N, C-alpha and C positions, 0 to 999 in steps of 0.2 A: 504495499499498500503504499503510496505517494505522500509526501508532506503538504499540508495545507496551510494557506494563510487566512487566519480566523479574525473576524472581528467581533468584540464585544459591546454593545449598545446599552448602556446604563448601567458601566462597569464600576460606579463609585456608590450603586445602589447596593441593598442588603443582595438580593438575586444575582445582580452583576458580580460581586465579588463571589458568591458561591458558584456562579458559573465560572471563573476564574480558577477557583480552586478545584473544581470537580474536572475541570479539563485537565489540569495537572495531576491529579490522584490517579486519573484512569488513562494519563499518558497518551493523549490522544495528540497522533501525528501532525504536529505543527511547525513550519517552516518560520513563521512569525504570528504575533499574538500583538493585536491595535486593539488598546482600551479606549472606548468613543464614549461621552457624556457632553453634558451642555457647555455652553462657551464659558458658566462661572465656574464650572469644575478644570475645564484645559488649565493643563501646566501643574495640575496635582499627581501624585502617585496612588498606585495600587499594586498590592503583590500578586505575583503569579509564581504557584509554586513555593518553593522552601527560600530560594534563593535570589529568586529575580524580583524587579521592581520596572513596571511599567508606567512611563510618562501619558498622561491622560489629553487626548486629542480631542479636539473641537467636533463635534457629530457634523455642525453645518459645514464645516468647511472641507470635510473628508471626501476622498476620491474611493470610491469602491471598487475601481477598474483594476484588476489583479486580486482582489478578495474572492475566496474559493466560498466562505461560509460567515454569516454574521448570526452571531447568538444574541438576542435582541428582548430589553425587558425596561423600555423606558417609560412607558406609560402610553396608552391606547393614539393621542392626538397627535404625541411623536411618530409613533409606528405609523401613522397613517398618511406622514410628510415623508417619512426617509426611505420607508422599505420599498416603493415602488423604484424611487431612484438607484437604490442599490441593486433592486432586482434585475432593471432595466441594464445597468453593467456589469451584469453575470454573476452577480453575488448570490447563493442562496440563502434567503433569510429566515431563521428559525426564531420564528416570533411569540414572547409570550403574554403580550396582551390580548386584550378581548378582541380586539377590533377587528380582524380579519378571521376567525375561528367559525363562521357561519357563511361566509362567502363562499360559494358552492364550486368554486374554481381551487379554492385552497384545503391541501389536507389537513386536517383535524387528528393529531395522532398521537397515541400511547403505545409505543413501541411493543410490549408485551401481548396487545390487544388488536391493532390493525395494521403491522408495517407494512403492510402490500400496499396500502394506501398513499404510502411515500412516492409512489411512481406518478401520480398526479401532480407535484409539484412542477413540471416542466408548464404547466399552464400559466402560472404567474411566477415563478421561480419565489414561492412564498409558501412556509409551511407553518400551520398555526401549532404552539403547544396550548393543550387544555387548561382548564379550571383545574386550580389545585386541588379540589375536593372532588372534582370528577377522577382525574387521574386516577387518586389512590382506589376510590371505590370500584373503578373499573379494571383494575390492576387485580383485584379481590374477587371480581364478580366472572370474569370472563372465563377462566376454567368451568364455574357452574352453568353458566349458558350456553356452553358449547355442549355439556352432556344433558340437560334438564329444558333450556328454553326457558327466558325469563318472560313472565307476562308482566308483573307489575312491581315497581321498586318503591318504598317509603323509606326515606331515609330523613335521618335528623342531625345535623352537623354539628360541631363542636369547635370552631375555629379561632387558633392561635391569634394573636395581635400581628405577629409578624406579614401575615397575609394582608396587611393593610400599608405595610413600610415601615422604615426604621422609625419616623416621628410616632408610629403608633405605638411602637416597642418603647421608645421614650417617655410616652404618656402613662403607660403603664407604670414604670419605673416610678416617674416623678410623683403619680397618684398614691402610688403604695407607700412612699416613703413618708409624703406628705400628710397620710392616714396615722402612720403609726408613730408621727411626732406631734400629732394633732393639728396640723397647718389645713389651709383651705384647701380644696381641690379646684383644680383649673382643667376643663374641659375644651380640648381644642381639637383633636384629631376625630373623637367619638361624639355622638350627640349626646349620651349619658355618661356616669361615671364607670370606666372600666375595673378599676380596682376592687378585687373583692365583689364584684357583681356579674353578670351576664348581659348580655345585650340581643335580643331576638331580631336584629337586623342588621344586614351587610348588604351594603350597596343601597342604592335608590329604592323607594317603594313603586310598584306599578299599578294600572287599573283595577286589577283584579285582586288586589292586596299583596299578590307576592311581592318577592324582592328580587333583584335582577340577580342575585346569585343565585337565587333558587331558579329562576327561570334558567340559567346558564345550565345549572345540573340535568334540566330535564332536556334541553334541545341538544348538550354537548353528548350526550348520554346516548340520545336517539342518532346522531350523526356516526357517531364511534362503532357505537356496539350492534343497533338495531331500530330501525325506525318504529317498528311496531311495541316497544317497550312504552308503559305507562309510567310516568316517575312523580312522585310526590315528593316535595323537600321543605324542609325547615330549616334555614341556616342560621347559627346562634354565635355571637362571637364572645369568647370567654378568657378570663385573664390568666392565660398561659402565653411564655413568650413564642415558643415554638412546638409546633406539632399538632396537626389536626386530628380530631377524632369522630370518629361515624359511627351512628346505632344505624344500622342496615336491616331493613324487614324486606324479603324477595318473595315471591310467590312465581312458582314455576308451571309450565304446561304438563309437564310429566313428573313422576316420584323420584325423588333424591334423599336417600337418610344421611343424617348425619353422620354418618361412619364414613361413607362414598365422599361425602362432601369433604370430611378431612384431609381424605386420602387426595382428592382433587387438588386442593388447597397446597397441600404438603410438597408436590410434585411441580406445582404451577410457578414459572419464572416471576422473578420479583417479589414473589410473597413469602413471607416468615410465619409459620402456624404456630402461636403459642397459646398453646389452651388446654390447659389442666387448672381449671378454678378451683378445684379441690386443692389444689398444691399453693394456692394464689400467684399462679403463673396466668397472667394475662398484659396484655400490652397498655400501656399508658404514654401519654406525650413524651413524657421523661426517659423512657425505654426507647424511643424511635428518633433521638436528636442526633444527627449524624450520621445516621445509620440509612442505607442506599434500599431497604425493603420496605415493603410493604406487610404492616404487620396484623394479623387477623386471630382475633380470639373470640371466644363465648359463641362456639358454633352451637346451635341448638334449633331443634323444630319449633315451628310455630304451629300449635294444635288447631288455631281458629281458622284455617284454610286447608284443600286439601292435600295441597304440596308446596309447603312454606318452610323457610329458615330465617333465623335471625343472627347477625353478624355482628361483632364490634371491629373497626377497621382504623388502624391509627398509622398516621405516616409523617414523615418531616416534611414540611409543606414548602421551605425552603431548596432541598433536595429535590425528592422523587416529584412534589408538586410543582416544582419549577426548573432547577437548573439542571438536575441529573437528567429528567427526560427529554431536554433539550439537546442536550450534550446523545444521549444515546441516539436520538435521530439523526443528528451529527456523526455517528457512528456509523448507524446503518447507509446513511449518504454515500460515507467515503467508502466502506465495503463493496456497495452493490451498484452504485451509480455515479458517482465520480471519478472517472478514471484516469 
C-alpha cells in the first residue's frame, strides 16, 4: 500500500485531535499530514503521534491539490463550504458533520456494517461519518439483523458532554466545581444546568416534538442498515465527560434467543461482549474511554413481544463515534480504492 497525503480539518478541536491520535496509533500510511483549522487557530501547534508537532494552517487558504484524503470535523457550515472545493481538487473528504449524511449521492458509512457502500464515493468524492450514537448502535445490531431481521428499535441514549464539543466539557467541569464550593452556576453551552443533572434534549426541537439528534438516529439507521426498520429514539445529555451509553430494545421478524445473540455479538467485528451481570460485569462509560470497541452488556429477552431483545451499548464517542470510524473508512479507501 502506498503512502497518502492526509489533511485533518478541525485539527484543534476534540475530534480533530482524536483523529490525529488515531491516525498515528493505527499507523495509517501517510507521506504527509496537514493540520487545518480556522484562521484564528492558524500558526498554533497540535501533536501527531508521540514525537511530532504539526503547525496549524488556515483552511480558507489551503490548496487541496495533491491531498489524497481529508478527515473533517469542523462544523456543518464549514464543511458545506470547503468539502466541495477539496473534492473538486481530487481529495476524498471523510466528513464527520451532519451536512452531507442524507445526501443520496454521499455514502454514509460504518465500516463494520456497510463497507461495500464506500464504492459510491466517486459520485461526489465525499463520504459521511454518521452520528456518534447511530454508529455504536449499528455496530452492535448488525450481526443480529443479519440473523433475524430487525423490525423495530426503541433506543434511549445517555450521551456524554464531549459530543457537544470542548466548550461543553469545560462547562460540566466549571459547573461541578462551582456546586462543590457553593458558587453560582453559569449556563452557556447547555440550556439547563448539566452538572449533577440530565437534559432530555440534544440539538434543536422539531415540529413533531422530537429533537434533531433523535431524527438523525432514525434516518441514519434506515440509510445504513435497512430502510424498513422503524426507529423511536429519545436522546439525553448526561454529566459524563466521554462515553455514550444506550438502552436498546429490538424487535425481530424471526426468533433469536439470548444465547445465540451473545454468540453472534462475541464474534462480531468491533464488538466487545461484556455481559456477566451476576459478577458485576457490564460496561459503563468509564470502561470504554480510549477503547476502540463498542461494548455490549445486559443482553436479555424482551417478553412483551414475540421476538425481542434488550441490550446496553456503550462506546467512546470521540473514538468509534467519530475519529476511529473516519480513520477506518480511510483504511478501506486506501486498501481497496485509492491505488
